[in-house]
N, C-alpha and C positions, 0 to 999 in steps of 0.2 A: 563022614566025620560026625561024631556025636555033638549035638548042639548043647552048649551050656546056658542055663538060665541066669541072666544077669540080675533079675529082680525076683526074689522069692520070699521076701520078708512078710511079716504078719500084716503090715499095712496094706500090701497089695492084695492079700487074701481078703482083708476087711473091706476093701473098696468094692470087691466083686458083688457084694450083696446090694450095692446101690444101683439104682436105675441108670445113672450116668456117673462114670468114674470121675471123681473130682477131688480137689485138695481137701485135706482133713482139717486144716487150721482155720478156714473161713467160716462165716456165718450164713452164707447163701444156702438156700434149699432148692433142690432140682427135681424135675419130673419130666419124663417124656411120655407123650401120648400120640396115638394115631387115630384120626377121624375116619369115619366110614368111607368118605370120598378119597382116602389115601394120603391126605396131608399129614406129614410127620411134624410134630411140634416139640420143642424143648421149652419148658417153663422154668423161670428162675425167680424165686421170691427173695428180694433183697431189701428189707425195710431199713437196714442200717446205712448202707451206702447211699440209698435214695433219700435219706433224710438231709435234704439240701442239694440233691442231685436231680438227674433227669431219668425218666423211664424211657425205654427204647424197645423197638421191634424191628426185625429184619427178615425179609422174605427172599429166599434164593429160588430161582427157577432153572431147571435143567434144560436151558435152551440159550443159544447165543448166535453170533454171526455166522458160524459154520453151517447153521440150519437155514440161512436165507435162501429163498428160491433164486435160481440163476437169473431170472428176469427182473428181480428187485433187490439189488445189492443195498445193504443197510436197513433192511426191513425190521430186523430184530431190534436194532438201535432206535429206529423210529418209533416202534411200539413202546419201548421203554419211556420215551418222551410223552407219547400220547396217553399212556395209562394214567399219568398224573393230571390230565386235563379234565377231571371230573368223572363222575359215575352217574348212572341213571337215578340212583337214590339221592345222591348229593351232586347235582348237576353243575354247580358253579365252577368256573375254570380255576379260580384261585381260592375256592372256599376252604379246601383242606389246608393249603399253605397259610392262609390268613389265620385259621384257627390255631395251627401250631405256633405261628409267630407270636400270636397274642399270649400264648402260654409258654413262651421261652423256648420253643422247639424248632425243629427244622426237618427237612426230608430231602432225599436225593436218590439217584439210581445210577447203576453202571452196567454196561454191557461188555461181556468178554466173548471169547470164541465159542464156549460151550455152556456158559451160564450167565444169568442176569440177576442182579441183586437190587432190591428196593429197601430203603430203610427210613425210619423216622425216630425223632425224640420229642418228648413233651413233658410238661410238669406232671409228676406222678398222680396228682389229684384229678387230672383230666385224661388219663390213659384210656379209660373205657370209651369216652366219646371219640377220641382220636382213633382207637382201634376199630370202632364201628365204621368210620369213614375210610380208613386204610383198607379194610377187608373188601370193600365194594369195588376197589380198583381191580381186584382179581376175580370178581364175580360178574360184574356188569359195567365195564368202562364205557363211556359215551362214544368215543372214537368219532366225533362229529367232524364233518368236512369244514365247518366254520373255524375250527381250531387248527386243522391240518396244515393250511398254507403258512400260517405263522410259525408252526413248529418245524416245517420244512426249512423256513428261513433260518431258524435257530440251529438246525442241523448243518446248514450251509456255513453259517458263521463259525460253528464249532470246527468244521472241517478246515476252514481257512486258517483258524488258529493252529490246528495240528500241522498244517503244511509248513509252518516255520519251526517245527520242533523236530530235531534230528532223531529222537527216540521213535516218534511216530513214523518218520520217513524210513528209518531202517526196518521197522516192523513191517511196513507195507512192502518194502523191497524183498523181504523174505517171502512174503506171500506171492509177489509177482514172479519171482525166480523159481518157484516150485512148479512142477509139471502141470500142464493144462489138464483140467478135470480133477486135479487133486483138491481135497477139501481146503487146503491152505490158499489155493490160488483164487482169491476173491478180494473185494473191496469192502472192508469191515464197516467203516464209519458211514458210508453213504453220503450223498449230497443232492443238490437240486436235480442234477442230470439223471441220477439213478432213481429218484423218487417221484419225479414229475416231468414227463416228457411226452412226445407225440404219441407214444404207444401206451401211456399210462396216465389216465385222467384222475382227478380227485376221487371220483366215485369208484373207479376200478382199484385205486390204491386203498380206499377204505375197505373194499371187499377183500383185498389181500391181507390187510391188517386183521379183519374179523376172522378170516380163515386161519391165519397164523396163530391168533389167540386161541381159537377153538381147538386147534391141533396140539398146542404145546402147553397151554396154561390150564392144567388140570391137577387134581389133588396129588396124584402119585409122583408128579414131577416137581412138587413144591416142598420146601423145607422152611419152617417158621421158628424163629427164636423170639421169645417175649420176656422182657425183664421189667418187673414192677414191684411195688412195695407190698402188694396184697398177698394173702396166703396162696399156696399152690391151688387149693380148691377153687378160690374165687377166680384166679387167672384161667383155670381150666374151663370154668363156666362161661367166661367171656369168649374164649376161643371157640367153644362148641356153639355158642349163640351166633357169633358173627361170621365164622368161616365154614359152617355147614353147607352154605349155598355154593361152594366151589364146584366146578365141573368135576365129576368123579370119573373113575376108570383107571385101569392099569394098562396103558398102551405101550407097545414095544418101542423102546428108545432106539433111535437111529444109530447104527454102528459105523464108525469111520475106520477104514483099514488103509494101511500104507504098504505098498509093495515095493521093495527095494529102497535105495537111497533117495531122499527127497531132493537134495541139491547136488550140484556137480562138485565133487571133491578136488578136481584138478585145477580149480580157478580160485582166485581171490576176488571177492565182490568189493569194489571200491566206491563208496558213496560220497559224492561231493557235499561237504558239510555246509550248514548254515552258520554254525558257531565256529569259534577259533579253537579247535582242538584236534588231537589225533587219537581217536579211540579205536582200539584194536580188539576184536572179539574172536576168540577161538572156541568153537562150540562142537559138542558131540551129542548125538541123539541117543538117549538111554531109554529103557522101558518105562511105560507110564506107571502111575501109582496103581498098585494092586494090593491084595491082602498080604502077600508075601513081602513086598517092599515096604509096606506100612509097618510091619513088625520088625524086620531086620534092618532097614534103612542103611544099606551098605554105602550109599552115596555120601553119608555124613563123615565116614572115615576119610574119604578122598577130599571132601571140602576142608576138613581140618588141616590136612597136610598140604594140599595145593594152595590154600589160602593163607598159610602161615606167613608171618612177617619177621620171625626171629632169625638169627644167624643160621646159615645153612639152607635157608628157604629160597624158593624162586624169587620172591619179592625182594628179599635182601640182596641177592646176587644181581638182579636187574638194576636196583637202585645204586649199588656200588659202582656199576659201570655207567651210570648216568643215562640209562635208557628209558626209565619209567618214573612217573611221579606217584602212581598208585596201581595196585592190583587187587581185584575183587573176584571172588568165586561164588557162584550161586547156582542153584538148581530149581527149576520150576518158577512159579510166579504167575504172571498174566500173559495173555497173547499166545504166540507160538511156543513160548517157553514151557507150557504145561497143558497138554491135551490128552485125550484118550488114545491118540496115535503114539505119543511119546513125550518125553521131557528133554529140554535142552540143558546140558551141563555146560555152563559158560564161564570161561576165564576172560574177564573184561579188564583191559589194561589201558591206562592213559599214557601215551608215549611222549617222550621229548623229541625234539628235532633229530637228535642223534639216534634215538630209538626207532624213529620212523625209517631210517636207512637200514636198520638191523632187524626189521620185522620178521623175516624168514629165519634168521639166526635165533630169534627169541622163541619161535615155534620149535626149533631144534632142541633148545635147552629144556623146553617143557617136556619133550619126548625123552630126553635124558633122565629127567626126574621121574617120569612114569616108569622108565626102565628100572630105576632104583626101587620103586614100589613093587614091581613084578619080581625082582630078584630075591626079595625076602618075604617070608611069611608075614601076613598081617599081624600087628602087635596088639594083643588084647588090652594092654594097659592104656593105650590111646583111646580106645572106645570106652573103657571103664571110667576114665577121667571125664570124657565127654558125657557119658550117661549119668555120672554122679552129678555133674553140673545141671543137666536137664531135669534130673529128679528134684534137685534143690529149687530150680526155677519153678517147677510144677507146684511144689509145696508152698511156695511164697507168692503164688499168683494173686491171692486175695489182698496183697499188700502193695502191689506196684504194677505199672505197665497197663497194657491193653485190657486186662481182666477187670481193672477197677474203673474203667470208663465204659458205661453201659452201651453207648453206640458202637464203639470198637469191639466190645465183647460180643454183641449181638451179630454184627457183620461177620466177625471171625468164625463164630460157631455155625451160623447158617451156611457159610461157604464150606466149612468142614463137613457138614452133614451130607454133602454131595460125594465126599470121598471116604468117609469113615462110617462104620456102624454107629448107631446113636450112643452106645455105651462109651465110645472112645472119642467123641467129638472134642472134648477138652484135653484128654490125656494123649491123644493120638500122635501129636507132634512132640511129645515130651518123654513118654515112657517107652523104653526099648526093652523087649522081653527076651531076645535071643542074641547070642554071639555066634555068628556063622562066618568064619573066614573064607569059606568057599564062595559065598555070595559076593564078597569083595573081589576075589580073583575073577569070578565070572563077569562082574561089572567092568573090571579093567580091560576085558576083551573088546569092549565097545570103544575104547580110546585108541583108535587106529586111524590112519590118514584117509581110508576109504569112507569113514563115517564122520568126517570132519567138515565143518564149514568155517571159512575165514571171512571176516568182515572188517573193513577199514573205513572209518568215517573221518574224513579229513578235508580241509580246504585245499590241500596240496594235490588232490586228485585232478589230474589234467591228462588229456589225450587228444589226438587229432579228431577222433570220432567218439563222442560220448553217447551212450544209450540213454533212453528216457523211460522212467516208470510212468505209465499213462495217467494215473489219477493224481498223484502228488506232483507230477512233472519234475521229479527228482532226476538229476543227472548222475550216471554211474558208469563204471567200467567193469568188465570181466577180464581180469588179468591172469594169464596162464602162469601157474606156479612153476618156477624153474625146475627142470628135470633133476638137477643135482640135489635139490632139497627133497623132492619127492622120494628119490632113492634113499637118501639118508634117513628119512622118517620111517621108512619101511624096514630098516635094518635093526638088528639087535645090537645095542650099544654096550661098550665097556664103560661103566660109569666112573667118572673121576670123583672120588670121595672127598677130595679137597674142595670141591665146589659145592656139593650138596650133602646134607645129612638130615636125619629126622630130628625134631625138636626134643628138648629135655622136658621132664615133667613141669607143669605150671605151678610155681610156688604160691600163686595167689588163690588157688582153688580152696574154698572153705570145706571143712569136714562135714558140715550139716547146716540146716536152717532150723533154729529153735528160737522163736520170739521170746524175749525176756519180759517178765512181769514188772511193770513200772507203777503199779497201783499205789504203792506207798511212797513214791518219789515226788519231789516238788516238780510239777509240770510247767511252771512258769519259766520265762526266759531269764537267764542270768549272764552277767559279764564275767568271763573267766580271766581274761587278761586285758589290761588297758595300759599300754606302754607307748612310748614315742614311735616305735616301729610297727606296732600292731594293736588291733582291738578285736577280740574274739568273743562271741556269744555262745551260749550252750542252752539247749532245750531238749529234754528227753521225751519220747513219745513211742507209740507202737509202730510196727512196720519195719521198713528198711532203714539203713543209716544214710544220712546225707551230709555232705560237706560243701558249702558254697564259700568261695573266696574271691575277693576283688583285690588285685595286686596293682597298686598305683605306681606307675613308673616315672622315672625322672627324665622329663623331656623339656629342655631349656627353651626350645623355640618350636612352636607348632606350625612350621612352614610345610610346604608340599613335600620337600625332600625328607624331612624328619618323619612325617606321617607315613610315607612309603617305607622308610627304614624300620619303623615300629611294626608295620604289617609284615615286612620281610623277616624281622626278628621272630614274630609269632609263628610264621610258616616254617622257619628253620627249627624252632623249638618243637613244633609238632612232628617234624621229620625226625629230630633227635629222640623224641619220646615214642616213636611209632612202635617199637618193640614192646616197651612197657605198657603202653595203652592197649596194644593188641592182646597181650596176656591178661591185662585187667578186664577187658571186655569179655574175653573167653571165660573169665572167672566170675562174671556177673557184676563187675565193678565198672559201671558205665561212666565215661569221661566226656565232658564237653569243654572245649577250650575256644574262647572267642575274644574279640577285641572291640571295645567301645571307647572311641577317642584314644586316650593313652592308658586306659585301664584294661588289664587282662582279667577276664572273667573265667574262673575255673570251677566246674561243678563235678563232683564225684558222688555217685550213689550206688548202693549195693549192700553187701553183707558185712556185718560188723567185724567178723573174725580177722580179716586181713586188711581192713580199711587203713589203719595206722601205718602199716608197712608200705602200702601202695602210695599214700600221700607223701611219705618220707622219700621214696624213690623219685617221685615226680619233682618235688621241690629241690632235691639234691641235683638232679639233672638241670633244672631251671637255672640254678645259681652257677653251675660249673661248665655247662657245655660251651664248646668253642666251634663256630662254623668252619667248614672246609671250603676251599675254592670251588670244588666240583659241586657241592650242595648249593653254594651261592649262585652259581651259573644256572643250575636247574631251576631253583626257586625264582630267580629273576626272569627266566624265560616263561615260567608258569604264570607269574604275575602279569607279564606283558600280555599273555593270551587272555587272562581273566579280565583285564581292563578293557579289552576289545569285545569280550564275550558276555553280553547281557541282553536280556529280552526287553520287550516294551515296558513291562512293569518295573523292572530294575532301573531302566533308563529314566522313566518318569519319576521314580523315587529319588534318584540321584539329582535330577534337575530341581525337584522341589526342595531338597535339603540344601542345595546351593543358595537358594533364595532365603530360607528361614534360619540358616545357621552361618555364622561368619567363618567357621573353621572347616567348612566343606569345600572341596575343589573338584573341578571337572576331570573326567577321565582323560580328556585330551591333554590337559596340563600335566597330569600325572604321568602319562606316557612319555611326554617330552623329558620330564625330569628323571624318570626311571633309567633312561639310557645313560645318564651321566653318573649314576651311582656306581662306585667301584668297591671292590672287596675291602680295600683299606678303609674307605668311608664307613662301611658297615661295622668292621671290627672296632674302630674307635668309638662309634656311636653306641654299640651294644655294651661296651664297658661302662660308658657314662650312664646308659639307661638303667643298668643294674647297680650303679654305685649308691643310689639312695632309693629305697622303696618303702611302701607302707602296705601292710596286709590288713584287710578288714574282712571278717567272715563269721560264719556260724556253723557249728556242728550240731545236728539235731536228728531226731528219730530214735531208733533202737541202738543207742550208744550211751555208755555209762560216763559219769562225770570224770572218773579216773582215766578213761580212754581219751576223752576230749582234752584233758589236761596233759596227757602224754603227747598229743599232737602239738599243743602249745609249747611244751618243753622242747620239742624238736625244733620248732621255729626259732625259739630263743637261742638254741645252740648254733644257728646259722650266722650269728653275729652280724645282723643286718644294720646298715647305716640308715637312720630314719629319714623319711621324706617329709618336709614340713607341710603343714596344712594348706598354706597359701599356694602350694605348687601342685595340689592334687586334682583340682577340677576347675578348668578355666573355659568351659563351654559358654559361648556368647550367643544369645538369641536375638535375631534381627527384629526390630519393631516394624511391623508391616504398615504401609501407608493406607490412607482411606481409600484411594483409588485401587482398582484391581491390579495386582501384579500378574504378569503373564509371561510365558516363554513359549515360543513356537520353534520347533525343529523338525527336520525331515527324519524319517525312519532310517536307521543305520543300514539295514539290509535292503538293497535296491530292488529286490524282488518281493518284498513284504507289502502286501496290499492292505494290511490291517492298520487302522488308525486308532489312536487312544486319546481320550480327554479325561484329565483328572482335575477336579476342583477341590481345593483344600480350604476349609473354613477354620480360621484361627479363633478359638474361644477365649483363651487367656493364658498368661504365664505366671500369674501371682500364686505363690505357694499357699497362702492362707485361703484362697478360694478353690484350690485344686480338687479337694475331695468332693465338694458340691458340684463343681463343673463335670467331674468324671461321672458322678451319679446321674446328673441331668443328661449327659451325653449318651450314656448307655441306655437310659430310658428312651430317649429320642430315637436312637438307632433301632431299638426293638420295635418301635411304632412305625418308623418310616421304611424299614428294609423291604418288607413284602409289597408295600404300596409302590415303592420305587421300582422294584423288579417287575411288578405287574404292568405298571404304566409304560416304562421305557423299553422293557424287553418283550413282554407278551403282547401289549397293544400296539405300541409304536414300532416294534421289531427293530430297534436301533442296533442291537448287537447281541452276541452270545453271552458276553460277560457284562453284567450290570450289578454293581455292588457298592456298599458303603461300609466303612469301618472306622473305628476310633484310631486316632493318631496321637500318641502320647509322648513322642520324642520332640524335644524342643518346644514344650508347651502343650496344652490340651487342644486338640483339633479334630476335625472330621474330614475324611477323604471320601469323595463320591467319584466313581470311576466307570467309564463305559469303553469297551473295546468293540470296534466295528470294522467290517470290510466293505460296508455299503455306503457309509456316510463319512464326510470329512469331519475332523475334530472340532472345527468352529461350530458346525451344526450341533454336534454332540454336547459341547459345552453350553450352548444356548439352551438346549432342552433341559440340561441339568439345572441351570440357573432358573429357568421357568418353573420347573417342578418344585424346587426348593422355595421359591418366592410365593407359590400358591398353596403350599402344603399347610399353611396356617388354617385354612378353611377346614381341612380334615381334622386338625386338632380341636377346633371349635366344636365340630359336630360329634366328636368322640364321646360316647356315653360314659358316665362316671364309673359304672361297674366295670366296663371294658378297660378304662384307664387303670383301675386297681388291679385287674388281671395282668396287665402289662408290667406293673410294678412288681407283682409277685414273681412273674417269669424272669425279670431282670435280677431279682434277689437271688434266684437259683443259679443264674449263669454268671454272676459277677466274678467268681473266682477264675472262670475260664475266659470271660469276655472283656474284663476291664482293661487288660493289657498292663496293669501295674504288677510287674514281676517282683519276685523276692529280691532281685538285684537292687531295685529302687529303694526297698525297705532297708536293706543293708547299707547302701550308699548314703541314704539320708538318716540312718540310725533311727528309723521308726520302729515301733513295737511290732514284732511278728507273731505274738501269741495268737492273734486273731487277724489274719491278713484280710484286707478290704473292709474291716469293721467300721472305719470312718465313713467310707462310701455308703455302706449299708445303713448307717445311722442317718446320713443325709437323705438317702432314698426314701426312708419312711416319712420324712418331713415334707417331701415334695407334693404340692397340690397341683391340680390340673391348670389352674390359672398361673401358677409359678412357671410351669413348663412353657405355656403360651407366651408369657412375657419374656422368658429366656430365649425362646425361638425368635421372637420379634427383634430382640436386641442384637443377636448374632447372625441370623440367617436372612432377614429381610434386607434386600439390596439397598433400600432407602435409609436404613439405620446408620447413624454415624459410627456405630461400634462394629459394623460388619467388615471383616478383614478377610480377603480371599486371595488365593494364588491359583491361577489356572495354568496347567501344563498341557500343551497340545503337541502330539507327535503325529505328523502327517504321513500316511501311507503312500506307497509309490504311485497309486492311481489318483492321488489328490494334490500333487505338486502344482498343477495349474491353478487349482482353487487357492492354494497357499499364496501363490504369486498375486492373484487377483485381490485377495484379502489384504496383503501387504500394501499393494497400490492404493486400495480404498482407504486403509488406515492412514497412509501417508497424505492422501488428499485431505482427509478429515483433519489431520494434524496441521497441515498448511492453512486450511480454512479457519481453524480455531486460532492459530497464530496470527493470521491476517485480521481476524475480528478483534483479537486482543490488541494488536498494534493500532488499528483504527480507533478503538475505544480510548487507548492511551493518548493518541494524538488529539482526539477531540477534547479530552479532559484537560490536556495541556493548553490547548487553544482557549478553552473556556476560562481557565484560570487567568490567562493573559488578558482576555477581553474584560474580565470582571475587575481587574485592577483599576483603581481610580486614576484618572488622567491628571 
């Protein structure tokens, strides 16, 4: 069949003259070069975006865990860690990290099956120095044995944290159940057992590292992306200067071949879950990425249809029957989902308890739908609609999303350079050049039972004999699929058209993307509507269109039951809006719906053409939808699982909020109350909840005033009963006592050996001091973060995760957190307090010029790092013309002595203003320590009480004796 060209317009022809095909509307400049050693580089000059932003670099290397030698599992991952431990030219272990931190930047790495990525960000003025240091990691890393033992400990801690993650456990199970000798059958992460054992000393491990580095880290296997404010010529000069020393050569890349099917298609793999969920995955192996697939992308046709959520779709049918809460379709990604052997096309379903009993019937209906697709010729309009949207997304890249964030842009492009020719690294995922229905038909042939893998991740997995995956110690079963279903799936179905049909055209798809000129418009923020039921601001700007709304709901009593029913209302609303939101997302109208106390926060951003129509449909449904009994039961069951289903970090945050806020309740109390909520309770509550509301919001971006007024007119037509101001926000913050507040609990998962200590320092709750405290806090965090990491993680090896972050909910504060599988949380919290108490010496010794560098770095990162979101500006009706302007003004005024005094006031334990909360979660291997600590604290308490009682009696006796006779 003759293939039709989908895109043959003049813009496409125009793009071909560029080195890298890129959007025409942006201001970035691009160039690709290749050094003599084989390194391919994309240079991006971006002086406008980086005026107040960060420069970035990302290096991808075509090597990963599948290349590990059989005698050293995890070697590739270990090398990723060791590369950052200094180079011969810059030997300090944390020299690079300290430099980046001082200039507002960061760095990290990630190891996948066939590639490894390293990245960094830094103040654009210091990109040259940072690049000089970054390049040396790939030329001459130190790989010293003095650092190796500590990093092996970090790898072990990372592995222990992965053991409690069902995603990692399922990924490892896929590798374990592949045939022996297959490239997938390996232990990707590595741990102490694989990296240091009786057959592997530190010296021999170092030799393995050096050999692995020499074999795989050479120019031809590396791809670099560099984003800076300098001209392309300057950036090129730097790259040639710093990266010419890379190992050169064009060595043959190892080829991985797969013969036959990887997994047994006659069984279901059932993994006993850590979390409270029933996740069901149906996967088919499809061909890997190649030039043909990169151009035609037939899988996107199937993703659009199998992942549809409108009436007639698989998702809608399953939800109507109460079998699923969500259905997601994806191809590729990380891990086994995308390798040179093949890609996994995955339908991932979250099942209800009822759906769990119908899992094989669900697979049957999926094959019914696939039969529907086989029975008809592929429809070109579906791909044309999809391609039109991808073309619009491509043209608008410079105005939103990952492309406007230097770090994400650099990582995305350096990864794409491994799959696409350099000309298509940006456009490759967006521009489709051919319509080939035969490719879709060929791809459908892979969707058969012999090529399928079924995975069920659930706590319900039980059997008399459970198998064990050796590394993660995961328990699983291999359940034979009933013969009746295998026979049914191999048959040709007569499709019931009353159950399934293809979607109608998407009414929210815009016709094009053409940014409007606002140069003559008033760019200041103005109030469009100020009425008893709403207050709406408007501000025009370049880029996409945005609408943020806070909907204040009428909740008479903030008790546990009402809080649960507000949450239930939001979940039922999301379910009722699922079809509208799915269509909007497909049309580039991204929607976020969340709950903060009794305030619904709604964000919509995208293209202006259909924004008003989309908002009107969402609010019409919000005001009118009536829950059904079936949906109520499904959501109640889902909430019950969610309340049981949280990790250590979520648990610690919940425990902290229970102490600092009066309106927060424990999950245990919520679970007890949830059982008593009836459908009748919910119906009457939701009617009251919507009886009085207040809408506060802003329309801004590429949106005209008349369009914003049209949205306001729609709100006015809803005839809303206003909610009075004294009922809108009643959050109460607890005054913390001078003594330490603490909470000690055991880990929820009895097999989790990880412990966590979180220390929260309350800075203040007064609004008039908030901007100064936030500026101080961000400056303090930028100075302390790398020192904290280096001291507690690198030197003391307390745990894999050591971090601190601002905490701006319920006052201004700082969280310092350590996760460890080796130490109990009492020891962790003591080390945190010790570090914070002694850090004043580091501040005293900090040179003045270094202090000013930190201030400049914070000024660049405040929009991302301060945590003050646009929600708080809308809620408090602060000016949003220049977000964070107050904090930036305060930052300029801060002197080094001011920060030292501020530190002494709030972080010195001896200070009367130091207010802390410590949350300690004890891992399964520390319960004895917890009991001993409780006994010791009880003895201390009794001793203090006894001393107090004796003192009291002596004083009483003294008063009696002193009375005149």
